[in-house]
matplotlib code that plots the C-alpha trace (Angstrom):
import matplotlib.pyplot as plt

x = [0.8, 2.6, 6.0, 5.3, 7.6, 6.2, 8.2, 11.7, 12.0, 9.9, 10.5, 9.1, 6.2, 5.4, 4.8, 2.0, 0.8, 0.3, 3.3, 3.0, 5.6, 6.8, 7.3, 4.1, 2.9, -0.9, -2.0, -5.7, -7.0, -8.1, -4.5, -3.5, -6.3, -8.4, -11.7, -13.3, -14.9, -11.9, -9.0, -7.3, -7.1, -3.5, -4.4, -6.9, -6.0]
y = [2.6, 6.0, 5.9, 2.8, 2.6, 0.5, -0.7, -0.5, -3.9, -6.5, -9.2, -6.9, -5.9, -9.6, -10.0, -7.4, -6.9, -8.8, -8.6, -9.7, -11.9, -8.7, -6.8, -4.7, -4.2, -4.1, -2.1, -1.5, 0.7, -2.4, -3.7, -0.4, -0.7, 2.0, 2.1, 4.5, 6.5, 6.9, 7.4, 10.8, 13.2, 14.2, 17.5, 18.5, 21.2]
z = [8.3, 8.2, 6.7, 4.6, 1.5, -1.3, -4.3, -2.9, -1.3, -3.1, -0.5, 2.2, -0.1, -0.7, 3.1, 3.1, -0.5, -3.8, -6.1, -9.7, -11.4, -13.2, -9.9, -9.8, -6.3, -5.9, -2.8, -1.9, 0.8, 2.7, 2.8, 4.4, 7.0, 5.4, 3.7, 1.3, 4.1, 6.4, 4.0, 4.5, 1.6, 1.4, -0.1, 2.6, 5.0]

ax = plt.figure().add_subplot(projection="3d")
ax.plot(x, y, z, "-o")
ax.set_aspect("equal")
plt.show()
């Protein structure tokens, strides 16, 4: 979702993503509702 901030609030991150015991947040395209063929290229015009 647009405007998502990841890594700032681990309790919120744990609700949507996988967070390791050391605080690393794992995010996949599927978790963001995207797949390899529909993800936007942020550098594209």
